[in-house]
C-alpha positions in Angstrom: -29.7 -35.4 60.2 -32.0 -32.6 61.4 -30.9 -29.1 60.8 -30.4 -28.4 64.6 -28.4 -31.6 64.9 -26.3 -30.5 62.0 -25.7 -27.0 63.6 -24.4 -28.6 66.8 -22.3 -31.4 65.3 -18.6 -31.6 65.5 -18.4 -31.5 61.7 -20.1 -28.1 61.8 -17.2 -26.5 63.7 -14.5 -28.0 61.4 -16.4 -27.1 58.2 -19.7 -25.1 58.5 -20.2 -24.4 54.8 -22.0 -27.6 53.8 -24.5 -26.9 56.5 -25.0 -23.4 55.2 -25.6 -24.7 51.7 -28.2 -27.1 53.0 -29.9 -24.3 55.0 -30.0 -22.0 52.0 -31.6 -24.8 50.0 -34.1 -26.1 52.6 -34.7 -23.3 55.1 -33.0 -20.0 54.4 -35.0 -18.4 57.2 -34.8 -21.0 60.0 -35.7 -21.0 63.7 -33.1 -23.0 65.5 -34.1 -24.1 68.9 -30.6 -25.2 69.6 -29.2 -21.7 68.8 -32.1 -19.8 70.2 -32.7 -17.6 67.1 -33.6 -17.2 63.5 -30.7 -18.3 61.3 -30.4 -16.4 58.0 -28.0 -17.8 55.3 -28.7 -15.8 52.1 -26.5 -12.9 51.3 -29.4 -10.6 50.6 -31.1 -11.4 53.9 -27.9 -10.9 55.9 -27.3 -7.5 54.3 -31.0 -6.5 54.8 -30.7 -7.0 58.6 -27.5 -5.0 58.8 -29.0 -2.2 56.8 -31.9 -1.7 59.2 -30.7 -0.9 62.8 -34.1 0.5 63.7 -35.8 -2.8 63.2 -32.9 -5.1 64.1 -31.2 -3.7 67.2 -27.8 -4.3 68.7 -29.0 -3.2 72.1 -30.4 -5.6 74.7 -28.7 -8.7 73.2 -27.0 -9.8 76.4 -30.2 -9.3 78.3 -31.8 -11.7 75.8 -29.2 -14.3 76.7 -29.4 -13.8 80.5 -33.2 -14.0 80.6 -32.8 -17.7 79.9 -31.0 -18.3 83.3 -32.5 -19.2 86.7 -33.4 -16.1 88.7 -30.6 -16.4 91.2 -28.0 -16.8 88.4 -29.5 -13.8 86.6 -29.3 -11.6 89.7 -25.6 -12.7 90.2 -24.9 -11.7 86.6 -26.1 -8.1 87.1 -22.6 -6.6 86.7 -22.2 -8.4 83.4 -25.6 -7.2 82.1 -24.9 -3.6 83.2 -21.6 -3.6 81.3 -23.3 -4.5 78.0 -26.0 -1.8 78.4 -23.5 0.7 77.1 -20.6 0.9 74.6 -20.1 0.9 70.9 -21.0 -2.7 69.9 -24.2 -2.9 72.0 -25.8 0.4 71.0 -28.0 1.9 68.3 -28.2 5.4 66.9 -28.0 8.1 68.2 -25.7 6.7 70.9 -23.8 4.5 68.5 -23.3 7.5 66.1 -21.8 9.6 68.9 -19.4 6.9 70.1 -18.4 5.9 66.5 -17.5 9.5 65.7 -15.1 9.7 68.6 -13.4 6.3 67.7 -13.2 7.0 64.0 -10.4 9.5 64.7 -8.3 6.7 66.1 -8.8 4.4 63.2 -8.6 7.0 60.4 -6.7 5.6 57.4 -3.7 8.0 57.8 -3.3 7.1 61.5 -3.5 3.3 60.7 -1.1 3.6 57.7 1.4 5.2 60.0 1.6 2.0 61.9 3.0 0.1 58.9 6.7 0.2 59.8 6.0 -0.9 63.4 3.7 -3.8 62.2 6.4 -4.9 59.8 9.0 -4.8 62.6 6.8 -6.9 64.8 6.3 -9.5 62.1 10.0 -9.7 61.4 10.9 -10.0 65.0 8.4 -12.8 65.5 9.6 -14.8 62.5 13.2 -14.2 63.4 12.4 -15.8 66.8 11.0 -18.8 65.0 14.1 -19.2 62.8 16.4 -18.8 65.9 14.8 -21.9 67.4 16.2 -23.8 64.4 13.9 -26.8 64.6 12.2 -26.3 61.3 8.7 -26.1 62.6 6.3 -23.5 64.0 2.7 -23.0 65.1 1.4 -20.2 63.0 -1.2 -19.3 65.6 1.1 -19.1 68.6 4.2 -17.8 66.8 2.6 -15.1 64.6 -1.2 -14.9 64.2 -1.9 -14.3 67.9 1.1 -12.2 69.1 1.1 -9.9 66.1 -2.3 -8.3 66.5 -2.2 -8.6 70.3 1.0 -6.6 70.4 -0.2 -4.0 67.9 -3.6 -3.4 69.7 -1.9 -3.3 73.1 0.6 -0.6 71.8 -2.1 1.2 70.0 -4.4 1.4 73.1 -1.5 2.2 75.4 -1.1 -0.9 77.4 2.2 -2.8 78.2 2.8 -5.4 75.5 3.9 -7.9 78.2 0.3 -7.9 79.4 -1.0 -9.3 76.0 -1.5 -12.8 77.4 -3.8 -11.4 80.0 -5.9 -9.9 77.3 -6.1 -13.2 75.5 -7.2 -15.1 78.7 -9.8 -12.5 79.4 -11.0 -12.5 75.8 -11.4 -16.3 75.8 -13.4 -16.1 79.1 -15.6 -13.2 77.9 -16.4 -15.0 74.6 -17.9 -17.9 76.6 -21.0 -15.6 76.7 -21.3 -15.4 72.9 -20.1 -18.8 71.6 -23.5 -20.5 71.6 -25.4 -18.0 69.3 -28.6 -17.1 71.1 -28.2 -19.6 74.0 -26.1 -19.4 77.1 -24.9 -21.7 79.8 -24.6 -21.0 83.6 -20.9 -21.9 83.5 -20.3 -19.7 80.5 -21.9 -16.7 82.1 -20.0 -17.2 85.3 -16.6 -17.5 83.5 -17.5 -14.5 81.3 -18.3 -12.3 84.3 -15.2 -13.3 86.2 -13.0 -12.4 83.1 -14.9 -9.2 82.4 -14.6 -7.9 86.0 -10.9 -8.6 86.0 -10.5 -6.8 82.7 -12.5 -3.8 83.8 -10.3 -3.3 86.8 -7.2 -3.5 84.7 -8.7 -0.9 82.3 -9.7 1.5 85.1 -6.2 1.4 86.4 -4.9 2.0 82.9 -7.3 5.0 82.5 -6.0 6.5 85.7 -2.4 6.1 84.5 -3.2 7.8 81.3 -4.8 10.7 83.2 -1.7 11.0 85.3 0.7 10.6 82.4 -1.0 11.7 79.2 0.3 10.2 76.0 -0.6 9.7 72.3 -2.6 6.4 72.3 -6.1 5.3 71.6 -6.9 5.2 75.3 -5.3 8.7 75.7 -7.7 9.9 73.0 -10.7 8.4 74.7 -9.7 9.8 78.1 -9.3 13.3 76.6 -12.7 12.9 74.9 -14.3 12.1 78.3 -12.5 14.7 80.2 -13.4 17.4 77.7 -17.1 16.5 78.0 -17.5 15.1 74.5 -20.3 13.1 76.0 -18.2 10.0 76.6 -19.1 8.6 80.0 -16.7 6.6 82.2 -18.9 3.5 81.7 -18.8 4.0 77.9 -15.0 4.4 78.0 -14.5 1.2 79.9 -17.0 -0.8 77.8 -15.4 0.5 74.6 -11.9 -0.4 75.7 -13.1 -4.0 76.5 -14.5 -4.3 73.0 -11.3 -3.0 71.5 -9.1 -5.3 73.5 -11.2 -8.4 72.8 -12.0 -7.7 69.1 -8.7 -6.0 68.3 -6.7 -9.2 68.2 -9.0 -12.3 68.1 -10.6 -11.6 64.7 -7.2 -10.9 63.0 -5.6 -13.9 64.7 -8.3 -16.0 63.1 -8.0 -14.2 59.7 -4.3 -14.9 59.5 -4.7 -18.5 60.7 -7.6 -19.4 58.4 -6.0 -17.6 55.5 -2.7 -19.5 55.8 -4.6 -22.8 56.2 -6.5 -22.1 53.0 -3.3 -21.2 51.1 -1.6 -24.4 52.4 -4.6 -26.4 51.2 -4.5 -24.7 47.8 -0.9 -24.9 46.6 -1.7 -23.1 43.3 -3.0 -20.1 45.2 -0.1 -20.2 47.6 2.4 -20.3 44.7 0.5 -17.4 43.0 0.7 -15.2 46.1 4.4 -16.1 46.6 5.2 -15.1 43.1 3.0 -12.0 43.2 3.2 -10.4 46.7 1.5 -7.3 45.3 -1.7 -9.5 45.3 -1.7 -9.7 49.1 -4.4 -7.1 49.7 -6.9 -8.6 47.3 -5.9 -12.0 48.5 -6.8 -11.2 52.0 -10.3 -10.1 50.9 -10.8 -13.4 49.1 -9.4 -15.4 52.0 -11.8 -13.6 54.4 -14.7 -14.4 52.1 -13.7 -18.0 51.6 -13.3 -18.8 55.3 -14.8 -16.0 57.5 -13.4 -15.4 60.9 -16.5 -13.9 62.4 -19.3 -16.3 61.3 -22.4 -14.7 62.7 -24.0 -11.4 63.5 -26.8 -11.1 66.0 -29.7 -8.6 66.4 -32.9 -8.3 68.3 -36.1 -7.8 66.3 -37.9 -4.7 67.5 -41.2 -5.5 65.9 -42.9 -8.5 64.4 -41.6 -9.2 60.9 -43.0 -11.5 58.1 -40.1 -12.9 56.3 -40.3 -15.5 53.6 -43.4 -17.1 55.0 -42.2 -17.0 58.6 -43.2 -14.7 61.5 -40.2 -13.3 63.4 -41.6 -12.1 66.7 -40.6 -8.9 68.4 -37.9 -9.6 70.9 -36.6 -12.7 69.2 -32.9 -13.1 68.2 -32.0 -12.9 64.5 -28.7 -14.4 63.5 -27.4 -13.2 60.1 -24.7 -15.7 59.2 -21.7 -13.9 57.7 -19.9 -17.1 56.7 -23.0 -18.3 54.9 -23.5 -15.0 53.1 -19.9 -15.2 51.8 -20.6 -18.6 50.2 -23.9 -17.7 48.7 -23.8 -18.6 45.0 -26.4 -15.9 44.2 -23.8 -13.4 45.2 -20.5 -15.1 44.4 -20.1 -17.3 41.3 -18.5 -20.7 42.2 -18.4 -19.6 45.9 -16.5 -22.7 47.2 -13.6 -21.9 44.9 -10.7 -19.9 46.3 -9.9 -17.2 43.7 -7.3 -14.7 44.9 -8.1 -12.4 42.0 -11.9 -12.6 42.4 -13.6 -9.5 41.1 -16.6 -7.7 42.6 -15.8 -9.3 45.9 -18.3 -7.5 48.1 -18.0 -9.9 51.0 -19.4 -9.2 54.5 -16.5 -10.6 56.4 -16.1 -7.2 58.3 -19.9 -6.9 58.7 -22.0 -4.3 56.9 -23.8 -1.0 57.7 -23.3 1.1 60.8 -21.5 -1.6 62.8 -19.0 -2.3 60.0 -15.8 -3.4 61.8 -14.1 -0.4 63.2 -10.7 -2.2 63.0 -11.0 -3.3 59.4 -8.3 -0.9 58.2 -5.9 -2.3 60.8 -6.7 -6.0 59.9 -6.3 -5.1 56.2 -2.8 -3.8 57.0 -1.7 -6.6 59.4 -2.8 -9.6 57.4 -1.1 -8.9 54.1 2.2 -8.0 55.8 2.0 -11.3 57.8 1.2 -13.5 54.9 3.8 -12.0 52.6 6.5 -12.3 55.2 5.7 -15.9 55.9 5.8 -16.9 52.3 9.0 -14.9 51.5 10.9 -16.2 54.6 9.8 -19.8 54.5 9.6 -21.1 50.9 8.8 -24.7 52.0 5.9 -24.2 54.4 3.8 -27.3 54.7 1.2 -28.7 57.0 2.4 -31.4 59.4 -0.6 -33.6 58.8 -1.6 -33.4 62.4 -5.4 -33.2 63.0 -6.6 -29.7 63.1 -8.2 -28.5 66.3 -11.1 -26.0 65.9 -12.7 -23.6 68.3 -16.2 -24.8 69.4 -17.7 -21.4 68.8 -20.7 -20.4 66.7 -19.6 -16.8 66.5 -15.8 -16.9 66.0 -14.3 -19.4 63.6 -10.6 -20.2 64.2 -7.9 -22.8 64.8 -6.5 -23.5 68.2 -3.2 -24.2 66.5 -1.8 -24.5 63.0 1.4 -26.6 63.1 3.6 -26.4 60.1 7.1 -27.3 59.0 9.3 -25.0 57.0 
């Protein structure tokens, strides 16, 4: 099978790691026509891209995608393109530095740690609801992995928690734009724009509500930053809120789901964590390395680069694969082994460099609490044996459902 055929096969979405091993062995710097970019699978190469934002830019990535479309579709997608011309995730220094400084206040360690009692309460309430059904089975995604981070980020931002399903629908639609690496489809762009415009209108109304009734929330902090002329524009405020809503729950949902699947497939590791709940924090780091929820980064080369005998051209997409880096044997001994006590675990599951995941402290709080609660409350958790259904997404790896009995 050709490498491009491998990267677009059904097997890739259920288990991408054999493909990454083959790429590292045969073509660690590989132009994928199917993906529309240079695929990098070595840990050292992935880190090198993230360490150099001057050469590998986060700006202009959506424009790169939309330039592939027919002219009439591209013109119709102008609002989508304009949205991604601003905001934290799609900017480079000095703009990124300014926005990150404002947001770092909201995700400071002390502020996040203060959420611990509320997060534990949400976990307990969700699992109590499972027990109350009394049928001995649950879907870890629908019953815990999704509603937990969705509830927490909604409350943190200052949105009604009953609207969390709206966020998920919008997030799924918006991610249609990014699920094919450096390629895009007309249908995906249209769905992404529809979802994005609906979400932007919701956020604008929420901003006005926070202005009329100020309160202590992440959105309240951003509104004050804008109103006090801390160089946060209205467009940046809305774009940043979209990023927080979308990224604030999807990645943690996948982290919890993939982590529980790995534990259920490795009974010795599951028993170890159940016996030693104090290992949960280090276990989450290893689970994230072992099966990475955000599989790929993406950058635009700002100049021609000679890399390992290949010429990456200015303006081309570069795709540093986080999941591949986290299974690189040059960095991690015996990388396909799940080792909850792994030492020197410098994984890139949260990214690397200036765009290191802003919400990492929150995910590192939510996931251990969720896993420990599941194992303590349900001592006989087991997979049902039903076939697993995977997202067909190059960027975000995750399960559509994780049915278990308890």
